[in-house]
N, CA and C atoms as a LAMMPS dump frame, in Angstrom:
ITEM: TIMESTEP
0
ITEM: NUMBER OF ATOMS
360
ITEM: BOX BOUNDS ff ff ff
-5.0000000000000000e+02 5.0000000000000000e+02
-5.0000000000000000e+02 5.0000000000000000e+02
-5.0000000000000000e+02 5.0000000000000000e+02
ITEM: ATOMS id mol type element x y z
1 1 1 N 0.747 -1.145 -0.041
2 1 2 C -0.191 0.038 -0.006
3 1 3 C 0.741 1.235 -0.185
4 2 1 N 0.515 2.283 -0.678
5 2 2 C 1.08 3.581 -0.735
6 2 3 C 1.245 4.199 0.444
7 3 1 N 2.324 4.596 0.928
8 3 2 C 2.551 5.555 1.977
9 3 3 C 3.115 7.056 2.159
10 4 1 N 1.968 7.647 2.318
11 4 2 C 2.15 9.043 2.41
12 4 3 C 3.349 9.674 3.492
13 5 1 N 4.237 10.494 2.786
14 5 2 C 4.734 11.321 3.512
15 5 3 C 4.339 12.462 3.699
16 6 1 N 3.83 12.915 4.804
17 6 2 C 3.269 14.091 5.006
18 6 3 C 3.921 15.358 4.87
19 7 1 N 5.31 15.477 4.996
20 7 2 C 5.662 16.328 5.176
21 7 3 C 7.546 16.336 5.29
22 8 1 N 8.358 17.296 4.961
23 8 2 C 9.791 17.167 5.544
24 8 3 C 10.113 17.307 6.997
25 9 1 N 11.309 16.826 7.16
26 9 2 C 11.79 17.429 8.258
27 9 3 C 12.968 18.472 8.09
28 10 1 N 13.126 19.617 9.177
29 10 2 C 14.09 20.593 8.618
30 10 3 C 15.661 19.92 9.075
31 11 1 N 16.823 20.084 8.542
32 11 2 C 17.85 19.461 9.099
33 11 3 C 18.727 20.685 8.949
34 12 1 N 19.83 20.836 9.944
35 12 2 C 20.727 21.949 10.164
36 12 3 C 21.932 21.91 9.039
37 13 1 N 22.165 22.749 8.373
38 13 2 C 22.932 22.814 7.138
39 13 3 C 24.499 23.304 7.588
40 14 1 N 25.314 22.898 7.075
41 14 2 C 26.803 23.617 6.966
42 14 3 C 26.577 24.518 6.01
43 15 1 N 27.724 25.675 6.587
44 15 2 C 27.842 26.721 5.526
45 15 3 C 27.919 28.174 6.162
46 16 1 N 28.255 29.422 5.237
47 16 2 C 28.498 30.529 5.717
48 16 3 C 26.947 31.201 6.254
49 17 1 N 25.997 30.903 5.518
50 17 2 C 24.936 31.553 5.668
51 17 3 C 23.945 30.588 6.096
52 18 1 N 22.622 30.515 6.682
53 18 2 C 21.737 29.71 6.712
54 18 3 C 20.683 29.303 5.356
55 19 1 N 21.088 27.746 5.381
56 19 2 C 20.367 27.013 4.102
57 19 3 C 19.312 26.225 4.544
58 20 1 N 18.301 26.215 3.997
59 20 2 C 16.966 25.212 4.377
60 20 3 C 17.262 24.06 3.904
61 21 1 N 17.355 23.036 4.83
62 21 2 C 17.231 21.626 3.882
63 21 3 C 15.904 20.736 4.523
64 22 1 N 15.154 20.517 3.594
65 22 2 C 14.034 19.716 4.106
66 22 3 C 14.235 18.306 3.525
67 23 1 N 14.263 17.392 4.455
68 23 2 C 14.437 16.018 3.767
69 23 3 C 13.265 15.515 4.007
70 24 1 N 12.768 14.858 2.832
71 24 2 C 11.375 14.051 2.592
72 24 3 C 11.109 12.659 2.958
73 25 1 N 12.595 12.124 2.219
74 25 2 C 13.098 10.665 2.537
75 25 3 C 14.303 10.608 3.095
76 26 1 N 14.562 9.911 4.125
77 26 2 C 16.069 9.64 4.521
78 26 3 C 16.15 9.085 5.735
79 27 1 N 16.897 9.195 6.431
80 27 2 C 17.408 8.714 7.868
81 27 3 C 16.831 9.385 8.795
82 28 1 N 16.59 10.713 8.681
83 28 2 C 16.012 11.372 9.868
84 28 3 C 14.626 11.476 9.678
85 29 1 N 13.852 11.755 8.587
86 29 2 C 12.308 11.708 8.248
87 29 3 C 11.638 10.685 8.118
88 30 1 N 12.084 9.515 7.715
89 30 2 C 11.473 8.393 7.54
90 30 3 C 12.378 7.03 7.835
91 31 1 N 13.563 7 8.41
92 31 2 C 14.297 6.055 8.665
93 31 3 C 14.797 5.287 7.466
94 32 1 N 14.804 5.946 6.486
95 32 2 C 15.216 4.939 5.258
96 32 3 C 16.814 5.416 5.04
97 33 1 N 17.584 4.059 4.716
98 33 2 C 19.119 4.275 4.878
99 33 3 C 19.325 4.226 3.206
100 34 1 N 18.68 3.766 2.502
101 34 2 C 19.094 3.441 1.284
102 34 3 C 19.401 4.599 0.386
103 35 1 N 18.371 5.707 0.556
104 35 2 C 18.481 6.884 -0.363
105 35 3 C 17.847 8.163 0.464
106 36 1 N 18.423 9.481 0.337
107 36 2 C 17.496 10.562 0.723
108 36 3 C 17.508 11.499 -0.234
109 37 1 N 16.098 11.84 -0.009
110 37 2 C 15.612 12.863 -0.982
111 37 3 C 15.242 14.145 0.052
112 38 1 N 15.923 15.222 -0.394
113 38 2 C 15.565 16.5 0.173
114 38 3 C 15.883 17.679 -0.777
115 39 1 N 14.471 18.567 -0.427
116 39 2 C 14.824 19.935 -1.035
117 39 3 C 15.456 20.899 -0.251
118 40 1 N 16.542 21.696 -1.068
119 40 2 C 17.229 22.718 -0.464
120 40 3 C 17.238 24.069 -0.738
121 41 1 N 17.061 25.185 -0.202
122 41 2 C 17.097 26.412 -0.636
123 41 3 C 18.13 27.053 -0.073
124 42 1 N 18.905 27.813 -0.966
125 42 2 C 20.167 28.329 -0.433
126 42 3 C 20.333 29.623 -0.818
127 43 1 N 20.924 30.889 0.079
128 43 2 C 20.517 32.228 -0.35
129 43 3 C 22.078 32.541 -0.752
130 44 1 N 21.643 33.745 -1.794
131 44 2 C 22.779 34.524 -2.27
132 44 3 C 23.988 34.634 -1.533
133 45 1 N 25.028 34.169 -1.683
134 45 2 C 26.46 34.219 -1.15
135 45 3 C 26.689 33.128 -0.054
136 46 1 N 25.607 31.907 -0.252
137 46 2 C 26.2 30.84 0.769
138 46 3 C 27.413 29.993 -0.031
139 47 1 N 28.203 29.315 0.953
140 47 2 C 29.171 28.798 0.483
141 47 3 C 29.199 27.705 1.708
142 48 1 N 29.152 26.299 1.259
143 48 2 C 29.54 25.067 1.979
144 48 3 C 31.196 24.999 2.085
145 49 1 N 31.395 24.198 3.344
146 49 2 C 32.897 23.323 3.075
147 49 3 C 32.93 22.42 1.974
148 50 1 N 34.232 22.317 1.536
149 50 2 C 34.609 21.264 0.761
150 50 3 C 34.148 19.954 1.363
151 51 1 N 33.97 18.954 0.705
152 51 2 C 33.516 17.607 1.391
153 51 3 C 34.261 16.541 0.145
154 52 1 N 34.245 15.489 0.694
155 52 2 C 34.178 14.167 -0.089
156 52 3 C 33.483 13.1 0.82
157 53 1 N 32.301 13.366 0.155
158 53 2 C 31.143 12.111 0.397
159 53 3 C 31.252 10.462 0.18
160 54 1 N 30.659 10.111 1.26
161 54 2 C 30.744 8.436 0.776
162 54 3 C 29.553 7.904 0.226
163 55 1 N 28.902 8.927 -0.506
164 55 2 C 27.705 8.452 -1.271
165 55 3 C 27.585 9.29 -2.663
166 56 1 N 26.742 8.637 -3.456
167 56 2 C 26.289 9.419 -4.788
168 56 3 C 25.522 10.554 -4.541
169 57 1 N 25.48 11.683 -5.113
170 57 2 C 24.729 12.804 -4.869
171 57 3 C 24.063 13.189 -6.26
172 58 1 N 23.035 13.288 -6.599
173 58 2 C 22.424 13.672 -7.755
174 58 3 C 21.424 14.947 -7.568
175 59 1 N 21.792 15.869 -8.079
176 59 2 C 21.218 17.184 -7.639
177 59 3 C 20.63 18.078 -8.876
178 60 1 N 19.309 18.097 -9.063
179 60 2 C 18.37 18.759 -9.585
180 60 3 C 18.346 20.29 -9.267
181 61 1 N 18.555 21.015 -9.857
182 61 2 C 18.406 22.749 -9.748
183 61 3 C 17.257 23.07 -10.298
184 62 1 N 16.429 23.661 -9.375
185 62 2 C 14.83 23.965 -10.024
186 62 3 C 15.113 25.48 -10.192
187 63 1 N 15.651 26.229 -9.432
188 63 2 C 15.698 27.556 -9.683
189 63 3 C 17.175 28.354 -9.363
190 64 1 N 17.84 28.936 -10.175
191 64 2 C 18.9 29.899 -9.426
192 64 3 C 20.143 29.019 -10.187
193 65 1 N 20.995 29.257 -9.381
194 65 2 C 22.439 28.65 -10.057
195 65 3 C 23.064 27.984 -8.895
196 66 1 N 23.379 26.769 -8.91
197 66 2 C 24.404 26.141 -7.692
198 66 3 C 25.83 26.225 -8.497
199 67 1 N 26.706 26.766 -7.648
200 67 2 C 27.929 26.567 -8.009
201 67 3 C 28.744 25.416 -7.743
202 68 1 N 29.398 24.809 -8.219
203 68 2 C 29.777 23.228 -8.004
204 68 3 C 31.36 23.296 -8.378
205 69 1 N 32.056 23.391 -7.279
206 69 2 C 33.862 23.344 -7.535
207 69 3 C 34.181 21.587 -7.31
208 70 1 N 35.141 21.445 -8.015
209 70 2 C 35.445 20.237 -7.979
210 70 3 C 36.985 20.002 -8.142
211 71 1 N 37.56 18.729 -8.15
212 71 2 C 39.349 18.796 -8.143
213 71 3 C 39.651 19.211 -9.569
214 72 1 N 38.685 18.954 -10.511
215 72 2 C 39.316 19.318 -12.16
216 72 3 C 38.828 20.779 -12.096
217 73 1 N 38.191 21.679 -11.639
218 73 2 C 37.643 22.909 -12.092
219 73 3 C 35.968 23.212 -11.262
220 74 1 N 35.31 23.792 -12.156
221 74 2 C 34.33 24.328 -11.33
222 74 3 C 33.23 24.328 -12.503
223 75 1 N 31.83 24.383 -12.269
224 75 2 C 30.51 24.24 -13.209
225 75 3 C 29.495 25.111 -12.236
226 76 1 N 28.689 25.315 -13.339
227 76 2 C 27.5 26.183 -12.86
228 76 3 C 26.409 25.208 -13.25
229 77 1 N 25.355 25.142 -12.414
230 77 2 C 24.255 24.12 -12.52
231 77 3 C 23.105 25.135 -12.416
232 78 1 N 22.422 25.324 -13.641
233 78 2 C 21.034 26.06 -13.427
234 78 3 C 19.814 25.515 -13.544
235 79 1 N 18.876 26.159 -13.444
236 79 2 C 17.436 25.886 -13.364
237 79 3 C 17.348 24.951 -14.494
238 80 1 N 16.655 23.714 -14.311
239 80 2 C 16.197 22.472 -15.122
240 80 3 C 17.842 21.601 -15.84
241 81 1 N 18.894 21.877 -15.099
242 81 2 C 19.93 21.245 -14.907
243 81 3 C 20.345 20.304 -14.037
244 82 1 N 21.182 19.336 -14.111
245 82 2 C 21.152 18.545 -12.891
246 82 3 C 22.916 18.065 -12.866
247 83 1 N 23.259 17.567 -11.774
248 83 2 C 24.837 17.167 -11.929
249 83 3 C 24.899 16.08 -10.83
250 84 1 N 25.693 14.819 -11.216
251 84 2 C 25.899 13.836 -10.37
252 84 3 C 27.608 14.427 -9.658
253 85 1 N 27.549 14.002 -8.501
254 85 2 C 29.013 13.791 -7.735
255 85 3 C 29.014 12.473 -7.12
256 86 1 N 29.978 11.785 -7.641
257 86 2 C 30.154 10.322 -7.036
258 86 3 C 31.191 10.227 -6.02
259 87 1 N 30.52 9.223 -5.076
260 87 2 C 30.951 8.817 -3.849
261 87 3 C 32.589 8.848 -4.336
262 88 1 N 33.42 9.659 -2.984
263 88 2 C 34.667 9.792 -3.103
264 88 3 C 35.358 11.108 -3.757
265 89 1 N 34.401 11.67 -4.346
266 89 2 C 34.995 12.853 -5.354
267 89 3 C 34.875 13.99 -4.348
268 90 1 N 35.877 14.899 -4.347
269 90 2 C 35.794 16.205 -3.641
270 90 3 C 35.134 17.138 -4.514
271 91 1 N 34.167 17.935 -3.528
272 91 2 C 33.101 18.898 -4
273 91 3 C 32.994 20.072 -2.983
274 92 1 N 32.791 21.237 -3.581
275 92 2 C 32.064 22.413 -2.766
276 92 3 C 30.903 22.838 -3.707
277 93 1 N 29.984 23.169 -2.925
278 93 2 C 28.614 23.707 -3.229
279 93 3 C 28.831 25.295 -2.979
280 94 1 N 28.024 26.032 -3.814
281 94 2 C 27.761 27.44 -3.481
282 94 3 C 26.834 28.084 -4.171
283 95 1 N 26.166 28.926 -3.835
284 95 2 C 24.731 29.732 -4.513
285 95 3 C 25.701 31.175 -4.543
286 96 1 N 26.2 31.594 -5.375
287 96 2 C 27.073 32.842 -5.762
288 96 3 C 25.703 34.061 -6.245
289 97 1 N 24.878 33.707 -6.883
290 97 2 C 24.144 34.741 -7.98
291 97 3 C 23.082 35.087 -6.641
292 98 1 N 22.643 36.379 -7.298
293 98 2 C 21.666 37.205 -6.409
294 98 3 C 20.052 36.427 -5.93
295 99 1 N 19.777 35.497 -6.616
296 99 2 C 18.62 34.956 -6.407
297 99 3 C 18.991 33.56 -5.388
298 100 1 N 20.111 33.223 -5.271
299 100 2 C 20.496 31.964 -4.513
300 100 3 C 20.063 30.833 -5.31
301 101 1 N 19.655 29.522 -4.84
302 101 2 C 19.307 28.308 -5.542
303 101 3 C 18.168 27.256 -4.896
304 102 1 N 17.317 27.062 -5.492
305 102 2 C 16.543 26.09 -4.857
306 102 3 C 16.786 24.654 -5.697
307 103 1 N 16.919 23.615 -5.093
308 103 2 C 17.175 22.346 -5.759
309 103 3 C 16.97 20.96 -4.991
310 104 1 N 16.782 19.957 -5.48
311 104 2 C 16.526 18.653 -5.132
312 104 3 C 17.725 17.822 -5.029
313 105 1 N 18.19 17.168 -3.958
314 105 2 C 19.277 16.453 -3.8
315 105 3 C 18.858 14.879 -3.333
316 106 1 N 19.31 14.212 -4.15
317 106 2 C 19.151 12.439 -3.97
318 106 3 C 20.468 11.835 -3.789
319 107 1 N 20.48 11.23 -2.484
320 107 2 C 21.888 10.717 -1.946
321 107 3 C 21.723 9.124 -2.039
322 108 1 N 22.619 8.515 -2.427
323 108 2 C 22.775 6.883 -2.402
324 108 3 C 23.797 6.631 -1.963
325 109 1 N 23.978 5.929 -0.837
326 109 2 C 23.008 5.597 0.14
327 109 3 C 22.759 6.927 0.654
328 110 1 N 21.737 7.064 1.804
329 110 2 C 20.943 7.989 2.593
330 110 3 C 22.064 9.229 2.928
331 111 1 N 21.944 10.13 3.149
332 111 2 C 23.144 11.005 3.798
333 111 3 C 23.075 10.824 5.069
334 112 1 N 24.157 10.738 5.635
335 112 2 C 24.277 10.782 7.159
336 112 3 C 25.406 11.523 7.299
337 113 1 N 25.401 12.585 8.668
338 113 2 C 26.558 13.423 9.011
339 113 3 C 28.076 12.944 8.956
340 114 1 N 28.112 11.615 9.484
341 114 2 C 29.291 10.946 9.425
342 114 3 C 29.901 10.283 8.1
343 115 1 N 29.127 10.666 7.037
344 115 2 C 29.766 10.098 5.906
345 115 3 C 30.114 11.287 4.891
346 116 1 N 30.069 12.522 5.407
347 116 2 C 30.408 13.617 4.42
348 116 3 C 31.657 13.794 4.228
349 117 1 N 32.472 13.725 5.423
350 117 2 C 33.968 14.241 5.345
351 117 3 C 34.297 15.639 4.844
352 118 1 N 33.68 16.727 5.725
353 118 2 C 33.826 18.137 5.161
354 118 3 C 35.287 18.515 5.611
355 119 1 N 35.905 19.229 4.755
356 119 2 C 37.091 20.013 5.009
357 119 3 C 37.118 20.675 6.549
358 120 1 N 38.196 20.982 7.133
359 120 2 C 38.251 21.592 8.302
360 120 3 C 38.667 22.853 7.885
């Protein structure tokens, strides 16, 4: 039988400004360890510490621009575009443009703080 997920759980975000993370599916909201699905809203000027996560992260940008730095350079992911960062790759996300960014992140396996490995 289908199971309704009535709403997300807010999760504290890392970075230089407050970013809203709303987990719909994952360890916190549903107890699901296989996958996490979260809606993110990051303000203009938000920058996250670099990280080398143990999970694949698929990110679909809905609006705005998500800047993605990686060991080979950087790229801008805009509304209606997506990016895949594979487990073990170093990455740093930011939203430098005036309108910030709104996006959906899907992590396989599910996001867990101890598996992100943020830069100090």
